[in-house]
PDBQT receptor file of N, H, CA, C and O in Angstrom, charges set to zero:
ATOM      1  N   MET A   1      24.041  29.920 -99.386  1.00  0.00    +0.000 N 
ATOM      2  CA  MET A   1      25.206  29.973 -98.482  1.00  0.00    +0.000 C 
ATOM      3  C   MET A   1      24.754  30.501 -97.129  1.00  0.00    +0.000 C 
ATOM      4  O   MET A   1      24.075  31.525 -97.044  1.00  0.00    +0.000 OA
ATOM      5  N   SER A   2      25.131  29.802 -96.088  1.00  0.00    +0.000 N 
ATOM      6  H   SER A   2      25.682  28.971 -96.157  1.00  0.00    +0.000 HD
ATOM      7  CA  SER A   2      24.739  30.234 -94.755  1.00  0.00    +0.000 C 
ATOM      8  C   SER A   2      25.518  31.479 -94.338  1.00  0.00    +0.000 C 
ATOM      9  O   SER A   2      26.590  31.763 -94.871  1.00  0.00    +0.000 OA
ATOM     10  N   VAL A   3      24.970  32.200 -93.397  1.00  0.00    +0.000 N 
ATOM     11  H   VAL A   3      24.099  31.969 -92.964  1.00  0.00    +0.000 HD
ATOM     12  CA  VAL A   3      25.629  33.418 -92.921  1.00  0.00    +0.000 C 
ATOM     13  C   VAL A   3      26.990  33.098 -92.330  1.00  0.00    +0.000 C 
ATOM     14  O   VAL A   3      27.979  33.768 -92.624  1.00  0.00    +0.000 OA
ATOM     15  N   SER A   4      27.032  32.067 -91.494  1.00  0.00    +0.000 N 
ATOM     16  H   SER A   4      26.228  31.522 -91.256  1.00  0.00    +0.000 HD
ATOM     17  CA  SER A   4      28.301  31.735 -90.848  1.00  0.00    +0.000 C 
ATOM     18  C   SER A   4      29.366  31.358 -91.870  1.00  0.00    +0.000 C 
ATOM     19  O   SER A   4      30.537  31.702 -91.708  1.00  0.00    +0.000 OA
ATOM     20  N   ARG A   5      28.959  30.651 -92.924  1.00  0.00    +0.000 N 
ATOM     21  H   ARG A   5      28.008  30.372 -93.056  1.00  0.00    +0.000 HD
ATOM     22  CA  ARG A   5      29.923  30.268 -93.950  1.00  0.00    +0.000 C 
ATOM     23  C   ARG A   5      30.385  31.499 -94.728  1.00  0.00    +0.000 C 
ATOM     24  O   ARG A   5      31.565  31.638 -95.049  1.00  0.00    +0.000 OA
ATOM     25  N   ALA A   6      29.441  32.387 -95.026  1.00  0.00    +0.000 N 
ATOM     26  H   ALA A   6      28.482  32.274 -94.765  1.00  0.00    +0.000 HD
ATOM     27  CA  ALA A   6      29.790  33.617 -95.731  1.00  0.00    +0.000 C 
ATOM     28  C   ALA A   6      30.763  34.448 -94.906  1.00  0.00    +0.000 C 
ATOM     29  O   ALA A   6      31.730  34.999 -95.431  1.00  0.00    +0.000 OA
ATOM     30  N   VAL A   7      30.494  34.531 -93.606  1.00  0.00    +0.000 N 
ATOM     31  H   VAL A   7      29.708  34.084 -93.179  1.00  0.00    +0.000 HD
ATOM     32  CA  VAL A   7      31.368  35.281 -92.708  1.00  0.00    +0.000 C 
ATOM     33  C   VAL A   7      32.765  34.680 -92.693  1.00  0.00    +0.000 C 
ATOM     34  O   VAL A   7      33.761  35.404 -92.709  1.00  0.00    +0.000 OA
ATOM     35  N   SER A   8      32.833  33.356 -92.661  1.00  0.00    +0.000 N 
ATOM     36  H   SER A   8      32.024  32.768 -92.648  1.00  0.00    +0.000 HD
ATOM     37  CA  SER A   8      34.137  32.687 -92.663  1.00  0.00    +0.000 C 
ATOM     38  C   SER A   8      34.908  33.026 -93.932  1.00  0.00    +0.000 C 
ATOM     39  O   SER A   8      36.110  33.287 -93.881  1.00  0.00    +0.000 OA
ATOM     40  N   GLU A   9      34.218  33.022 -95.073  1.00  0.00    +0.000 N 
ATOM     41  H   GLU A   9      33.242  32.810 -95.115  1.00  0.00    +0.000 HD
ATOM     42  CA  GLU A   9      34.859  33.362 -96.335  1.00  0.00    +0.000 C 
ATOM     43  C   GLU A   9      35.379  34.793 -96.307  1.00  0.00    +0.000 C 
ATOM     44  O   GLU A   9      36.497  35.065 -96.743  1.00  0.00    +0.000 OA
ATOM     45  N   LEU A  10      34.565  35.700 -95.794  1.00  0.00    +0.000 N 
ATOM     46  H   LEU A  10      33.657  35.480 -95.439  1.00  0.00    +0.000 HD
ATOM     47  CA  LEU A  10      34.970  37.110 -95.740  1.00  0.00    +0.000 C 
ATOM     48  C   LEU A  10      36.165  37.292 -94.828  1.00  0.00    +0.000 C 
ATOM     49  O   LEU A  10      37.080  38.057 -95.132  1.00  0.00    +0.000 OA
ATOM     50  N   GLU A  11      36.154  36.586 -93.709  1.00  0.00    +0.000 N 
ATOM     51  H   GLU A  11      35.410  35.964 -93.462  1.00  0.00    +0.000 HD
ATOM     52  CA  GLU A  11      37.274  36.689 -92.774  1.00  0.00    +0.000 C 
ATOM     53  C   GLU A  11      38.559  36.196 -93.424  1.00  0.00    +0.000 C 
ATOM     54  O   GLU A  11      39.618  36.800 -93.256  1.00  0.00    +0.000 OA
ATOM     55  N   LYS A  12      38.461  35.090 -94.173  1.00  0.00    +0.000 N 
ATOM     56  H   LYS A  12      37.600  34.599 -94.309  1.00  0.00    +0.000 HD
ATOM     57  CA  LYS A  12      39.645  34.543 -94.826  1.00  0.00    +0.000 C 
ATOM     58  C   LYS A  12      40.185  35.525 -95.850  1.00  0.00    +0.000 C 
ATOM     59  O   LYS A  12      41.395  35.612 -96.059  1.00  0.00    +0.000 OA
ATOM     60  N   ARG A  13      39.279  36.271 -96.493  1.00  0.00    +0.000 N 
ATOM     61  H   ARG A  13      38.296  36.200 -96.323  1.00  0.00    +0.000 HD
ATOM     62  CA  ARG A  13      39.703  37.240 -97.501  1.00  0.00    +0.000 C 
ATOM     63  C   ARG A  13      40.135  38.563 -96.878  1.00  0.00    +0.000 C 
ATOM     64  O   ARG A  13      40.579  39.473 -97.578  1.00  0.00    +0.000 OA
ATOM     65  N   GLY A  14      40.003  38.660 -95.561  1.00  0.00    +0.000 N 
ATOM     66  H   GLY A  14      39.643  37.921 -94.992  1.00  0.00    +0.000 HD
ATOM     67  CA  GLY A  14      40.422  39.874 -94.868  1.00  0.00    +0.000 C 
ATOM     68  C   GLY A  14      39.481  41.044 -95.058  1.00  0.00    +0.000 C 
ATOM     69  O   GLY A  14      39.868  42.197 -94.868  1.00  0.00    +0.000 OA
ATOM     70  N   LEU A  15      38.239  40.750 -95.436  1.00  0.00    +0.000 N 
ATOM     71  H   LEU A  15      37.924  39.813 -95.590  1.00  0.00    +0.000 HD
ATOM     72  CA  LEU A  15      37.298  41.842 -95.685  1.00  0.00    +0.000 C 
ATOM     73  C   LEU A  15      36.638  42.316 -94.400  1.00  0.00    +0.000 C 
ATOM     74  O   LEU A  15      36.271  43.483 -94.262  1.00  0.00    +0.000 OA
ATOM     75  N   ILE A  16      36.496  41.388 -93.464  1.00  0.00    +0.000 N 
ATOM     76  H   ILE A  16      36.795  40.441 -93.575  1.00  0.00    +0.000 HD
ATOM     77  CA  ILE A  16      35.904  41.781 -92.187  1.00  0.00    +0.000 C 
ATOM     78  C   ILE A  16      36.723  41.191 -91.055  1.00  0.00    +0.000 C 
ATOM     79  O   ILE A  16      37.505  40.264 -91.263  1.00  0.00    +0.000 OA
ATOM     80  N   ARG A  17      36.550  41.711 -89.896  1.00  0.00    +0.000 N 
ATOM     81  H   ARG A  17      35.915  42.465 -89.726  1.00  0.00    +0.000 HD
ATOM     82  CA  ARG A  17      37.285  41.229 -88.738  1.00  0.00    +0.000 C 
ATOM     83  C   ARG A  17      36.307  41.039 -87.588  1.00  0.00    +0.000 C 
ATOM     84  O   ARG A  17      35.507  41.923 -87.283  1.00  0.00    +0.000 OA
ATOM     85  N   LEU A  18      36.382  39.874 -86.955  1.00  0.00    +0.000 N 
ATOM     86  H   LEU A  18      37.031  39.156 -87.202  1.00  0.00    +0.000 HD
ATOM     87  CA  LEU A  18      35.480  39.607 -85.832  1.00  0.00    +0.000 C 
ATOM     88  C   LEU A  18      36.078  40.213 -84.570  1.00  0.00    +0.000 C 
ATOM     89  O   LEU A  18      37.184  39.863 -84.160  1.00  0.00    +0.000 OA
ATOM     90  N   ARG A  19      35.334  41.122 -83.966  1.00  0.00    +0.000 N 
ATOM     91  H   ARG A  19      34.435  41.406 -84.300  1.00  0.00    +0.000 HD
ATOM     92  CA  ARG A  19      35.841  41.824 -82.791  1.00  0.00    +0.000 C 
ATOM     93  C   ARG A  19      34.701  42.043 -81.804  1.00  0.00    +0.000 C 
ATOM     94  O   ARG A  19      33.671  42.619 -82.153  1.00  0.00    +0.000 OA
ATOM     95  N   ASN A  20      34.890  41.580 -80.570  1.00  0.00    +0.000 N 
ATOM     96  H   ASN A  20      35.727  41.112 -80.287  1.00  0.00    +0.000 HD
ATOM     97  CA  ASN A  20      33.870  41.757 -79.530  1.00  0.00    +0.000 C 
ATOM     98  C   ASN A  20      32.511  41.210 -79.966  1.00  0.00    +0.000 C 
ATOM     99  O   ASN A  20      31.471  41.806 -79.687  1.00  0.00    +0.000 OA
ATOM    100  N   SER A  21      32.537  40.059 -80.658  1.00  0.00    +0.000 N 
ATOM    101  H   SER A  21      33.382  39.575 -80.885  1.00  0.00    +0.000 HD
ATOM    102  CA  SER A  21      31.312  39.397 -81.102  1.00  0.00    +0.000 C 
ATOM    103  C   SER A  21      30.497  40.226 -82.084  1.00  0.00    +0.000 C 
ATOM    104  O   SER A  21      29.313  39.961 -82.291  1.00  0.00    +0.000 OA
ATOM    105  N   GLU A  22      31.119  41.217 -82.683  1.00  0.00    +0.000 N 
ATOM    106  H   GLU A  22      32.081  41.432 -82.516  1.00  0.00    +0.000 HD
ATOM    107  CA  GLU A  22      30.419  41.999 -83.691  1.00  0.00    +0.000 C 
ATOM    108  C   GLU A  22      31.267  42.041 -84.944  1.00  0.00    +0.000 C 
ATOM    109  O   GLU A  22      32.495  42.093 -84.871  1.00  0.00    +0.000 OA
ATOM    110  N   TYR A  23      30.610  42.019 -86.097  1.00  0.00    +0.000 N 
ATOM    111  H   TYR A  23      29.612  41.978 -86.157  1.00  0.00    +0.000 HD
ATOM    112  CA  TYR A  23      31.342  42.022 -87.344  1.00  0.00    +0.000 C 
ATOM    113  C   TYR A  23      31.636  43.455 -87.775  1.00  0.00    +0.000 C 
ATOM    114  O   TYR A  23      30.720  44.248 -87.996  1.00  0.00    +0.000 OA
ATOM    115  N   CYS A  24      32.917  43.777 -87.892  1.00  0.00    +0.000 N 
ATOM    116  H   CYS A  24      33.661  43.133 -87.712  1.00  0.00    +0.000 HD
ATOM    117  CA  CYS A  24      33.303  45.105 -88.347  1.00  0.00    +0.000 C 
ATOM    118  C   CYS A  24      33.690  44.993 -89.815  1.00  0.00    +0.000 C 
ATOM    119  O   CYS A  24      34.665  44.320 -90.151  1.00  0.00    +0.000 OA
ATOM    120  N   ILE A  25      32.948  45.633 -90.671  1.00  0.00    +0.000 N 
ATOM    121  H   ILE A  25      32.156  46.180 -90.398  1.00  0.00    +0.000 HD
ATOM    122  CA  ILE A  25      33.240  45.564 -92.093  1.00  0.00    +0.000 C 
ATOM    123  C   ILE A  25      34.399  46.496 -92.414  1.00  0.00    +0.000 C 
ATOM    124  O   ILE A  25      34.291  47.714 -92.273  1.00  0.00    +0.000 OA
ATOM    125  N   LEU A  26      35.514  45.906 -92.848  1.00  0.00    +0.000 N 
ATOM    126  H   LEU A  26      35.602  44.916 -92.962  1.00  0.00    +0.000 HD
ATOM    127  CA  LEU A  26      36.684  46.707 -93.171  1.00  0.00    +0.000 C 
ATOM    128  C   LEU A  26      36.647  47.139 -94.626  1.00  0.00    +0.000 C 
ATOM    129  O   LEU A  26      37.172  48.191 -94.992  1.00  0.00    +0.000 OA
ATOM    130  N   ASP A  27      36.008  46.298 -95.460  1.00  0.00    +0.000 N 
ATOM    131  H   ASP A  27      35.582  45.444 -95.163  1.00  0.00    +0.000 HD
ATOM    132  CA  ASP A  27      35.933  46.626 -96.876  1.00  0.00    +0.000 C 
ATOM    133  C   ASP A  27      34.657  46.026 -97.436  1.00  0.00    +0.000 C 
ATOM    134  O   ASP A  27      34.170  45.022 -96.916  1.00  0.00    +0.000 OA
ATOM    135  N   PHE A  28      34.110  46.614 -98.475  1.00  0.00    +0.000 N 
ATOM    136  H   PHE A  28      34.505  47.430 -98.898  1.00  0.00    +0.000 HD
ATOM    137  CA  PHE A  28      32.858  46.144 -99.045  1.00  0.00    +0.000 C 
ATOM    138  C   PHE A  28      33.073  45.914-100.531  1.00  0.00    +0.000 C 
ATOM    139  O   PHE A  28      33.117  46.853-101.326  1.00  0.00    +0.000 OA
ATOM    140  N   VAL A  29      33.205  44.636-100.887  1.00  0.00    +0.000 N 
ATOM    141  H   VAL A  29      33.169  43.873-100.241  1.00  0.00    +0.000 HD
ATOM    142  CA  VAL A  29      33.496  44.322-102.288  1.00  0.00    +0.000 C 
ATOM    143  C   VAL A  29      32.474  43.336-102.831  1.00  0.00    +0.000 C 
ATOM    144  O   VAL A  29      32.578  42.132-102.596  1.00  0.00    +0.000 OA
ATOM    145  N   GLY A  30      31.498  43.844-103.548  1.00  0.00    +0.000 N 
ATOM    146  H   GLY A  30      31.413  44.822-103.738  1.00  0.00    +0.000 HD
ATOM    147  CA  GLY A  30      30.514  42.979-104.182  1.00  0.00    +0.000 C 
ATOM    148  C   GLY A  30      29.607  42.246-103.221  1.00  0.00    +0.000 C 
ATOM    149  O   GLY A  30      29.028  41.220-103.578  1.00  0.00    +0.000 OA
ATOM    150  N   LEU A  31      29.470  42.754-102.007  1.00  0.00    +0.000 N 
ATOM    151  H   LEU A  31      29.940  43.588-101.717  1.00  0.00    +0.000 HD
ATOM    152  CA  LEU A  31      28.599  42.097-101.032  1.00  0.00    +0.000 C 
ATOM    153  C   LEU A  31      27.252  42.809-101.027  1.00  0.00    +0.000 C 
ATOM    154  O   LEU A  31      27.182  44.037-100.979  1.00  0.00    +0.000 OA
ATOM    155  N   THR A  32      26.200  42.026-101.078  1.00  0.00    +0.000 N 
ATOM    156  H   THR A  32      26.257  41.029-101.118  1.00  0.00    +0.000 HD
ATOM    157  CA  THR A  32      24.884  42.659-101.153  1.00  0.00    +0.000 C 
ATOM    158  C   THR A  32      24.173  42.686 -99.818  1.00  0.00    +0.000 C 
ATOM    159  O   THR A  32      23.335  43.553 -99.571  1.00  0.00    +0.000 OA
ATOM    160  N   ASP A  33      24.509  41.723 -98.942  1.00  0.00    +0.000 N 
ATOM    161  H   ASP A  33      25.190  41.018 -99.142  1.00  0.00    +0.000 HD
ATOM    162  CA  ASP A  33      23.822  41.734 -97.647  1.00  0.00    +0.000 C 
ATOM    163  C   ASP A  33      24.686  41.127 -96.562  1.00  0.00    +0.000 C 
ATOM    164  O   ASP A  33      25.154  39.994 -96.677  1.00  0.00    +0.000 OA
ATOM    165  N   ILE A  34      24.889  41.893 -95.515  1.00  0.00    +0.000 N 
ATOM    166  H   ILE A  34      24.510  42.814 -95.422  1.00  0.00    +0.000 HD
ATOM    167  CA  ILE A  34      25.595  41.409 -94.336  1.00  0.00    +0.000 C 
ATOM    168  C   ILE A  34      24.536  41.255 -93.249  1.00  0.00    +0.000 C 
ATOM    169  O   ILE A  34      23.844  42.207 -92.890  1.00  0.00    +0.000 OA
ATOM    170  N   VAL A  35      24.429  40.035 -92.739  1.00  0.00    +0.000 N 
ATOM    171  H   VAL A  35      24.991  39.261 -93.031  1.00  0.00    +0.000 HD
ATOM    172  CA  VAL A  35      23.389  39.776 -91.745  1.00  0.00    +0.000 C 
ATOM    173  C   VAL A  35      23.975  39.892 -90.346  1.00  0.00    +0.000 C 
ATOM    174  O   VAL A  35      24.945  39.213 -90.009  1.00  0.00    +0.000 OA
ATOM    175  N   GLU A  36      23.384  40.750 -89.543  1.00  0.00    +0.000 N 
ATOM    176  H   GLU A  36      22.596  41.302 -89.816  1.00  0.00    +0.000 HD
ATOM    177  CA  GLU A  36      23.815  40.908 -88.156  1.00  0.00    +0.000 C 
ATOM    178  C   GLU A  36      22.802  40.244 -87.258  1.00  0.00    +0.000 C 
ATOM    179  O   GLU A  36      21.597  40.432 -87.426  1.00  0.00    +0.000 OA
ATOM    180  N   GLU A  37      23.274  39.478 -86.316  1.00  0.00    +0.000 N 
ATOM    181  H   GLU A  37      24.253  39.325 -86.180  1.00  0.00    +0.000 HD
ATOM    182  CA  GLU A  37      22.362  38.812 -85.393  1.00  0.00    +0.000 C 
ATOM    183  C   GLU A  37      22.008  39.733 -84.233  1.00  0.00    +0.000 C 
ATOM    184  O   GLU A  37      21.246  39.345 -83.347  1.00  0.00    +0.000 OA
TER     185      GLU A  37
């Protein structure tokens, strides 16, 4: 799964929120790696 696709899934689930081009993790549920560019 690509990072962008994973991010989209997380956003849809409300786990993270895209703000100022940075990913703010609001909740961590079973995620093993969040890739930051």
